[in-house]
C-alpha positions, 0 to 999 in steps of 0.5 A: 381462476381470475382470483387465484392469478389476482393472488398470485399476481399481488404476491409477485408485486409485494416481493418485488417492492420489498426486493426494491427496498432492500436493494435501495438500503443496498445502493446507499451503502454502496455509494457512502462506501465508494465516496470513503475509497474515493477519500482515501485514494485521494488523501494517498494522491496527497500525500505522494504529491507532498513526498510524504510516501513514495510511489511503492507505498502508493502502490501498496495502498492502491493493491488494498483499495483496489480489491475493495473497489472491485467488490463494490463494482460486483455488488452493482453488477448483482444490484443490476441483475437483480433490477433486470429481473424486476423488469418482467414479473414473470421472469421474476416469480420464474427466478426469485427463489433460484436467483433472487433470494441467494443474490439479496442474501449475499448483498445483505450479508456484505452490506453487514460487514460496512463497520468492518471494513470502515476500520480498515479505511480508517487504519489506512487514513491514520496511516497516511495522517503520520507519513513522512520520510525519513532523510540520511546523508549516506556519509554518515554511514558509508566512506567514499566509494564504500558500500559496506558499512564499516564496523566503527559506524554500524552502532550509528547507523543502528542508532539512527534507524531504531527510531524507525522501526520503533514507529513501526511497531507502535503504530502496529500495536494499534491495530493488533486485532488485524492481520497487518503488513509493514513494510519499510522501504529504503531508497539510496541516491547519488549524485552525478560524479563520475568513477575513476578505475579502481577497486570500485569501478571493478567491483561495480562493473562486475556485478554489473555484467557488461564490458562497457558501463556509463557512470549513471550504470555504475552510479545506480549499482552503487546506490542498490548496494548501500540500500540493501546494506541498510536493509540489512541493518533494518532487518537486524533491529526488527529482530531485536526488537520484534519481542514488543509485539503481543500478536506477532503472528498476525503481523509480518514484515517485508523489506524493499531497498532500491537504488535510484542512482542519479534520480533526484531525490527530493521534488521540492529541491528545484536547484540539484548540481551534477555533484551535490551533497544533497543528493548522496543521501537515502531516503527511508519510509515505512507503513503498516496495512492490512493484508 
C-alpha cells in the first residue's frame, strides 16, 4: 500500500516538474512578446510627438496592440491558475486531466503562433518607420470662402493626392498575405479670421443649426466641409487605382475626414498668428494596419 502511494506520489511530482518546465518556456515567450509590444507602442508615441502620425492613427495602432496585450494578460492568468494548483499535490493530481492538460495545450498552441504575431508587429513598425504627413495649402484647391473644389482645380487636386494613394497601395502590396485595412486621414484647418455676412455665412450657419454662431463654430464647419470634399476625391482616386492590388479581397480602405477649425496644425510651429496662411492648410496621413 505504501509502495503504491509512493509510486503515485512520484508520478504526480514528475508531472509537476514537467509542467513547471513548460510554464518556464511559456513565461519566457510571454516576456519576449510583451517587450516587443512595449517597443512598438513607444515607437508610435515618439512618432506622435514628432508629428509624423496623428492621434487618430495612434488610436488605430493602440486598438491593434491592445488585442495582443489582452492575450498576454490572459496567458498570465492561466499560468497563475496552474501554478496555484501546483502548490498542492492532491489538488494538482485531481485537476490534472480536466484542467491542467487542456490549459497547457492551449498555452503551447498560442506560444507556437508567436512568430506569426511577430510579423504583425513588424508590419506596424514598418509603417511607423515611413510615417509622415503631407501638407497642402487649401488655397490651391479652394477659392476664398469656398468649400467645393471648382472644376478647373479638380485635376490639380487629384494629381496632388495621387502619390499618397500610390504610397498606400505600394505599402499594402508588401503584405498581401494578411487581411489589412488602409486608413486615409484628412484634417482641415482654418485661421482665426472672422466671417462677413453673406452666402457662405448663411450656408455654414444653416448647417450648424443654431440661431447664434461664433466665428470658431463657422471656421470649424468650413474646415469640416473642406476635409469632406477632399475625402471624396481621395475615394475616387483609390477607386481608379485599386486594380493594382493582386489580393483586393483581403484589403479594405477607410476614409477619415475631420475639420479642426482654428486649432493649430503643427506643434513644431510656435508663432502662429490669428490671420495666418500657415493655418489655412490640410494635413493628410495614411496608414495600413493588420486587421
